N, CA, C and O atoms as CSV, one atom per row, in Angstrom:
chain,resi,resn,atom,element,x,y,z
A,1,MET,N,N,133.508,-51.029,78.782
A,1,MET,CA,C,132.665,-49.904,79.167
A,1,MET,C,C,131.739,-49.592,77.996
A,1,MET,O,O,132.155,-49.628,76.837
A,2,GLN,N,N,130.503,-49.293,78.304
A,2,GLN,CA,C,129.516,-49.002,77.269
A,2,GLN,C,C,129.768,-47.635,76.637
A,2,GLN,O,O,130.270,-46.717,77.285
A,3,ASP,N,N,129.411,-47.519,75.359
A,3,ASP,CA,C,129.570,-46.254,74.638
A,3,ASP,C,C,128.823,-45.114,75.331
A,3,ASP,O,O,129.319,-43.990,75.403
A,4,LYS,N,N,127.635,-45.412,75.835
A,4,LYS,CA,C,126.827,-44.381,76.506
A,4,LYS,C,C,127.572,-43.811,77.714
A,4,LYS,O,O,127.570,-42.599,77.927
A,5,VAL,N,N,128.191,-44.657,78.484
A,5,VAL,CA,C,128.930,-44.226,79.670
A,5,VAL,C,C,130.132,-43.382,79.263
A,5,VAL,O,O,130.425,-42.361,79.885
A,6,ILE,N,N,130.815,-43.813,78.225
A,6,ILE,CA,C,131.972,-43.060,77.736
A,6,ILE,C,C,131.540,-41.672,77.269
A,6,ILE,O,O,132.153,-40.668,77.632
A,7,MET,N,N,130.487,-41.623,76.466
A,7,MET,CA,C,130.007,-40.337,75.961
A,7,MET,C,C,129.534,-39.439,77.106
A,7,MET,O,O,129.762,-38.229,77.081
A,8,ASP,N,N,128.888,-40.014,78.089
A,8,ASP,CA,C,128.430,-39.234,79.238
A,8,ASP,C,C,129.620,-38.644,80.000
A,8,ASP,O,O,129.578,-37.490,80.427
A,9,ASN,N,N,130.673,-39.437,80.166
A,9,ASN,CA,C,131.879,-38.948,80.836
A,9,ASN,C,C,132.551,-37.844,80.037
A,9,ASN,O,O,133.023,-36.861,80.609
A,10,ILE,N,N,132.598,-37.997,78.725
A,10,ILE,CA,C,133.189,-36.962,77.875
A,10,ILE,C,C,132.365,-35.680,77.968
A,10,ILE,O,O,132.925,-34.591,78.094
A,11,LEU,N,N,131.042,-35.803,77.908
A,11,LEU,CA,C,130.171,-34.630,77.995
A,11,LEU,C,C,130.368,-33.907,79.327
A,11,LEU,O,O,130.444,-32.679,79.362
A,12,THR,N,N,130.448,-34.648,80.398
A,12,THR,CA,C,130.666,-34.044,81.715
A,12,THR,C,C,132.012,-33.324,81.761
A,12,THR,O,O,132.110,-32.228,82.312
A,13,SER,N,N,133.029,-33.923,81.196
A,13,SER,CA,C,134.356,-33.288,81.167
A,13,SER,C,C,134.344,-31.994,80.363
A,13,SER,O,O,134.932,-30.997,80.782
A,14,VAL,N,N,133.685,-32.005,79.225
A,14,VAL,CA,C,133.620,-30.805,78.390
A,14,VAL,C,C,132.816,-29.709,79.103
A,14,VAL,O,O,133.176,-28.534,79.038
A,15,LYS,N,N,131.748,-30.089,79.771
A,15,LYS,CA,C,130.976,-29.097,80.537
A,15,LYS,C,C,131.845,-28.472,81.635
A,15,LYS,O,O,131.775,-27.266,81.874
A,16,ASN,N,N,132.657,-29.288,82.293
A,16,ASN,CA,C,133.567,-28.765,83.318
A,16,ASN,C,C,134.578,-27.800,82.706
A,16,ASN,O,O,134.892,-26.767,83.297
A,17,CYS,N,N,135.085,-28.137,81.528
A,17,CYS,CA,C,136.006,-27.222,80.825
A,17,CYS,C,C,135.312,-25.901,80.510
A,17,CYS,O,O,135.906,-24.834,80.666
A,18,CYS,N,N,134.068,-25.968,80.071
A,18,CYS,CA,C,133.312,-24.740,79.783
A,18,CYS,C,C,133.226,-23.866,81.025
A,18,CYS,O,O,133.383,-22.647,80.951
A,19,ASP,N,N,132.980,-24.485,82.147
A,19,ASP,CA,C,132.884,-23.740,83.406
A,19,ASP,C,C,134.213,-23.055,83.733
A,19,ASP,O,O,134.237,-21.885,84.116
A,20,ILE,N,N,135.294,-23.776,83.583
A,20,ILE,CA,C,136.623,-23.221,83.867
A,20,ILE,C,C,136.944,-22.077,82.899
A,20,ILE,O,O,137.439,-21.029,83.312
A,21,PHE,N,N,136.658,-22.286,81.612
A,21,PHE,CA,C,136.937,-21.243,80.623
A,21,PHE,C,C,136.069,-20.005,80.841
A,21,PHE,O,O,136.523,-18.881,80.624
A,22,MET,N,N,134.828,-20.209,81.267
A,22,MET,CA,C,133.955,-19.067,81.543
A,22,MET,C,C,134.524,-18.236,82.689
A,22,MET,O,O,134.585,-17.010,82.604
A,23,HIS,N,N,134.937,-18.905,83.750
A,23,HIS,CA,C,135.511,-18.187,84.889
A,23,HIS,C,C,136.829,-17.510,84.499
A,23,HIS,O,O,137.123,-16.405,84.955
A,24,GLY,N,N,137.605,-18.168,83.669
A,24,GLY,CA,C,138.828,-17.557,83.177
A,24,GLY,C,C,138.540,-16.300,82.371
A,24,GLY,O,O,139.263,-15.309,82.478
A,25,THR,N,N,137.487,-16.340,81.566
A,25,THR,CA,C,137.101,-15.170,80.777
A,25,THR,C,C,136.683,-14.022,81.689
A,25,THR,O,O,137.085,-12.876,81.485
A,26,ILE,N,N,135.886,-14.336,82.680
A,26,ILE,CA,C,135.397,-13.305,83.614
A,26,ILE,C,C,136.542,-12.697,84.404
A,26,ILE,O,O,136.562,-11.487,84.631
A,27,GLU,N,N,137.483,-13.506,84.820
A,27,GLU,CA,C,138.555,-13.060,85.709
A,27,GLU,C,C,139.826,-12.624,84.979
A,27,GLU,O,O,140.787,-12.200,85.621
A,28,SER,N,N,139.844,-12.721,83.668
A,28,SER,CA,C,141.081,-12.436,82.940
A,28,SER,C,C,141.518,-10.978,83.104
A,28,SER,O,O,140.704,-10.061,82.999
A,29,PRO,N,N,142.811,-10.778,83.362
A,29,PRO,CA,C,143.318,-9.441,83.668
A,29,PRO,C,C,143.676,-8.595,82.445
A,29,PRO,O,O,143.776,-7.372,82.548
A,30,THR,N,N,143.870,-9.233,81.292
A,30,THR,CA,C,144.289,-8.476,80.114
A,30,THR,C,C,143.437,-8.863,78.903
A,30,THR,O,O,142.847,-9.943,78.887
A,31,PRO,N,N,143.367,-8.006,77.901
A,31,PRO,CA,C,142.598,-8.328,76.692
A,31,PRO,C,C,143.074,-9.603,75.996
A,31,PRO,O,O,142.259,-10.369,75.481
A,32,ASN,N,N,144.385,-9.834,75.977
A,32,ASN,CA,C,144.910,-11.050,75.334
A,32,ASN,C,C,144.439,-12.308,76.046
A,32,ASN,O,O,143.998,-13.263,75.407
A,33,VAL,N,N,144.533,-12.306,77.351
A,33,VAL,CA,C,144.100,-13.466,78.145
A,33,VAL,C,C,142.591,-13.641,77.996
A,33,VAL,O,O,142.107,-14.763,77.843
A,34,ASN,N,N,141.854,-12.547,78.041
A,34,ASN,CA,C,140.405,-12.596,77.886
A,34,ASN,C,C,140.032,-13.206,76.542
A,34,ASN,O,O,139.163,-14.075,76.469
A,35,SER,N,N,140.681,-12.757,75.490
A,35,SER,CA,C,140.401,-13.256,74.146
A,35,SER,C,C,140.709,-14.747,74.033
A,35,SER,O,O,139.961,-15.491,73.398
A,36,THR,N,N,141.791,-15.177,74.639
A,36,THR,CA,C,142.172,-16.589,74.595
A,36,THR,C,C,141.146,-17.454,75.316
A,36,THR,O,O,140.749,-18.507,74.818
A,37,PHE,N,N,140.722,-17.000,76.493
A,37,PHE,CA,C,139.698,-17.756,77.222
A,37,PHE,C,C,138.374,-17.777,76.461
A,37,PHE,O,O,137.704,-18.809,76.423
A,38,LYS,N,N,137.989,-16.656,75.856
A,38,LYS,CA,C,136.739,-16.613,75.083
A,38,LYS,C,C,136.777,-17.599,73.924
A,38,LYS,O,O,135.801,-18.303,73.665
A,39,GLN,N,N,137.903,-17.643,73.232
A,39,GLN,CA,C,138.043,-18.568,72.113
A,39,GLN,C,C,137.961,-20.016,72.602
A,39,GLN,O,O,137.284,-20.841,71.988
A,40,ALA,N,N,138.642,-20.321,73.690
A,40,ALA,CA,C,138.601,-21.682,74.243
A,40,ALA,C,C,137.187,-22.031,74.693
A,40,ALA,O,O,136.725,-23.153,74.486
A,41,LEU,N,N,136.497,-21.067,75.311
A,41,LEU,CA,C,135.118,-21.304,75.746
A,41,LEU,C,C,134.222,-21.587,74.547
A,41,LEU,O,O,133.421,-22.522,74.580
A,42,ASN,N,N,134.348,-20.796,73.498
A,42,ASN,CA,C,133.513,-20.994,72.312
A,42,ASN,C,C,133.761,-22.370,71.691
A,42,ASN,O,O,132.818,-23.057,71.299
A,43,GLU,N,N,135.016,-22.762,71.605
A,43,GLU,CA,C,135.339,-24.082,71.049
A,43,GLU,C,C,134.780,-25.206,71.923
A,43,GLU,O,O,134.265,-26.200,71.410
A,44,ALA,N,N,134.882,-25.047,73.224
A,44,ALA,CA,C,134.357,-26.072,74.137
A,44,ALA,C,C,132.835,-26.139,74.065
A,44,ALA,O,O,132.261,-27.225,74.143
A,45,LEU,N,N,132.178,-24.991,73.918
A,45,LEU,CA,C,130.716,-24.981,73.786
A,45,LEU,C,C,130.281,-25.679,72.498
A,45,LEU,O,O,129.283,-26.400,72.487
A,46,CYS,N,N,131.020,-25.466,71.426
A,46,CYS,CA,C,130.718,-26.159,70.165
A,46,CYS,C,C,130.892,-27.669,70.322
A,46,CYS,O,O,130.076,-28.450,69.832
A,47,MET,N,N,131.961,-28.070,71.007
A,47,MET,CA,C,132.202,-29.492,71.271
A,47,MET,C,C,131.063,-30.083,72.096
A,47,MET,O,O,130.565,-31.171,71.808
A,48,GLN,N,N,130.661,-29.338,73.132
A,48,GLN,CA,C,129.586,-29.808,74.010
A,48,GLN,C,C,128.319,-30.040,73.205
A,48,GLN,O,O,127.642,-31.049,73.400
A,49,LYS,N,N,127.986,-29.121,72.300
A,49,LYS,CA,C,126.769,-29.261,71.492
A,49,LYS,C,C,126.859,-30.478,70.578
A,49,LYS,O,O,125.885,-31.217,70.437
A,50,GLU,N,N,128.008,-30.691,69.962
A,50,GLU,CA,C,128.173,-31.852,69.090
A,50,GLU,C,C,128.000,-33.155,69.866
A,50,GLU,O,O,127.338,-34.081,69.395
A,51,ILE,N,N,128.589,-33.222,71.041
A,51,ILE,CA,C,128.464,-34.426,71.868
A,51,ILE,C,C,127.014,-34.632,72.289
A,51,ILE,O,O,126.480,-35.737,72.197
A,52,TYR,N,N,126.378,-33.543,72.756
A,52,TYR,CA,C,124.968,-33.632,73.155
A,52,TYR,C,C,124.109,-34.111,71.984
A,52,TYR,O,O,123.282,-35.008,72.145
A,53,ASP,N,N,124.305,-33.510,70.803
A,53,ASP,CA,C,123.500,-33.882,69.634
A,53,ASP,C,C,123.649,-35.366,69.308
A,53,ASP,O,O,122.663,-36.037,69.001
A,54,LYS,N,N,124.879,-35.882,69.373
A,54,LYS,CA,C,125.105,-37.309,69.077
A,54,LYS,C,C,124.411,-38.193,70.121
A,54,LYS,O,O,123.820,-39.220,69.788
A,55,MET,N,N,124.494,-37.774,71.389
A,55,MET,CA,C,123.842,-38.552,72.444
A,55,MET,C,C,122.321,-38.503,72.296
A,55,MET,O,O,121.644,-39.510,72.502
A,56,ALA,N,N,121.789,-37.347,71.945
A,56,ALA,CA,C,120.344,-37.207,71.766
A,56,ALA,C,C,119.863,-38.057,70.588
A,56,ALA,O,O,118.802,-38.677,70.662
A,57,GLN,N,N,120.641,-38.088,69.502
A,57,GLN,CA,C,120.284,-38.907,68.337
A,57,GLN,C,C,120.171,-40.380,68.696
A,57,GLN,O,O,119.333,-41.097,68.149
A,58,LYS,N,N,121.008,-40.824,69.606
A,58,LYS,CA,C,121.004,-42.233,70.013
A,58,LYS,C,C,120.009,-42.513,71.140
A,58,LYS,O,O,119.849,-43.654,71.572
A,59,GLY,N,N,119.338,-41.444,71.613
A,59,GLY,CA,C,118.369,-41.611,72.693
A,59,GLY,C,C,119.014,-41.711,74.063
A,59,GLY,O,O,118.373,-42.148,75.019
A,60,TRP,N,N,120.275,-41.310,74.172
A,60,TRP,CA,C,121.011,-41.396,75.428
A,60,TRP,C,C,120.844,-40.155,76.292
A,60,TRP,O,O,121.265,-40.143,77.448
A,61,TYR,N,N,120.241,-39.128,75.748
A,61,TYR,CA,C,120.076,-37.873,76.494
A,61,TYR,C,C,118.660,-37.374,76.228
A,61,TYR,O,O,118.457,-36.385,75.523
A,62,PRO,N,N,117.678,-38.078,76.806
A,62,PRO,CA,C,116.289,-37.713,76.513
A,62,PRO,C,C,115.923,-36.357,77.124
A,62,PRO,O,O,116.353,-36.010,78.224
A,63,THR,N,N,115.133,-35.621,76.390
A,63,THR,CA,C,114.634,-34.344,76.886
A,63,THR,C,C,113.117,-34.406,76.955
A,63,THR,O,O,112.473,-35.224,76.298
A,64,GLN,N,N,112.582,-33.539,77.753
A,64,GLN,CA,C,111.134,-33.504,77.923
A,64,GLN,C,C,110.672,-32.083,77.677
A,64,GLN,O,O,111.202,-31.140,78.265
A,65,ALA,N,N,109.691,-31.929,76.816
A,65,ALA,CA,C,109.169,-30.602,76.513
A,65,ALA,C,C,108.446,-30.037,77.738
A,65,ALA,O,O,107.688,-30.734,78.413
A,66,ALA,N,N,108.702,-28.770,78.000
A,66,ALA,CA,C,108.032,-28.108,79.125
A,66,ALA,C,C,106.598,-27.784,78.731
A,66,ALA,O,O,106.312,-27.472,77.575
A,67,GLN,N,N,105.716,-27.862,79.695
A,67,GLN,CA,C,104.321,-27.512,79.449
A,67,GLN,C,C,104.217,-25.992,79.334
A,67,GLN,O,O,104.957,-25.252,79.982
A,68,GLN,N,N,103.286,-25.543,78.497
A,68,GLN,CA,C,103.119,-24.111,78.252
A,68,GLN,C,C,102.874,-23.352,79.557
A,68,GLN,O,O,103.364,-22.234,79.720
A,69,GLN,N,N,102.133,-23.934,80.475
A,69,GLN,CA,C,101.849,-23.280,81.760
A,69,GLN,C,C,103.143,-23.053,82.549
A,69,GLN,O,O,103.328,-21.994,83.149
A,70,GLN,N,N,104.024,-24.037,82.548
A,70,GLN,CA,C,105.309,-23.888,83.240
A,70,GLN,C,C,106.154,-22.783,82.613
A,70,GLN,O,O,106.810,-22.018,83.319
A,71,ILE,N,N,106.134,-22.707,81.302
A,71,ILE,CA,C,106.881,-21.669,80.599
A,71,ILE,C,C,106.360,-20.291,80.993
A,71,ILE,O,O,107.142,-19.387,81.287
A,72,MET,N,N,105.054,-20.135,80.998
A,72,MET,CA,C,104.446,-18.834,81.334
A,72,MET,C,C,104.735,-18.456,82.794
A,72,MET,O,O,105.013,-17.292,83.083
A,73,GLN,N,N,104.673,-19.418,83.709
A,73,GLN,CA,C,104.947,-19.141,85.115
A,73,GLN,C,C,106.395,-18.687,85.302
A,73,GLN,O,O,106.663,-17.740,86.041
A,74,THR,N,N,107.307,-19.353,84.643
A,74,THR,CA,C,108.722,-18.981,84.758
A,74,THR,C,C,108.963,-17.621,84.134
A,74,THR,O,O,109.701,-16.804,84.685
A,75,LYS,N,N,108.353,-17.375,83.000
A,75,LYS,CA,C,108.500,-16.080,82.329
A,75,LYS,C,C,107.990,-14.954,83.224
A,75,LYS,O,O,108.651,-13.925,83.368
A,76,GLN,N,N,106.822,-15.145,83.821
A,76,GLN,CA,C,106.246,-14.117,84.723
A,76,GLN,C,C,107.120,-13.908,85.956
A,76,GLN,O,O,107.279,-12.780,86.423
A,77,LYS,N,N,107.674,-14.971,86.474
A,77,LYS,CA,C,108.517,-14.894,87.664
A,77,LYS,C,C,109.714,-13.968,87.432
A,77,LYS,O,O,110.076,-13.180,88.305
A,78,TYR,N,N,110.322,-14.071,86.252
A,78,TYR,CA,C,111.531,-13.285,85.986
A,78,TYR,C,C,111.252,-11.932,85.340
A,78,TYR,O,O,112.164,-11.116,85.209
A,79,GLN,N,N,110.020,-11.683,84.940
A,79,GLN,CA,C,109.666,-10.377,84.407
A,79,GLN,C,C,109.326,-9.410,85.521
A,79,GLN,O,O,109.427,-8.196,85.342
A,80,ASN,N,N,108.931,-9.924,86.650
A,80,ASN,CA,C,108.541,-9.052,87.767
A,80,ASN,C,C,109.714,-8.609,88.579
A,80,ASN,O,O,109.549,-7.873,89.551
């Protein structure tokens, strides 16, 4: 299996964990449970960023800069 595929699978798994931890944080019934989910979410978000950064460095996760007009249209849409 190629490294790119492995990294993509890991990134997807970590993103799924972030989603689960976020919902756990929102739905947590006690401060202790809430704090535990928040900590797990923060750690998973840090992991996700590290994985993304490594993939971007290798050119495996290309990004495209948004045009200024698109940015302004989106900004106006949500300001109204």
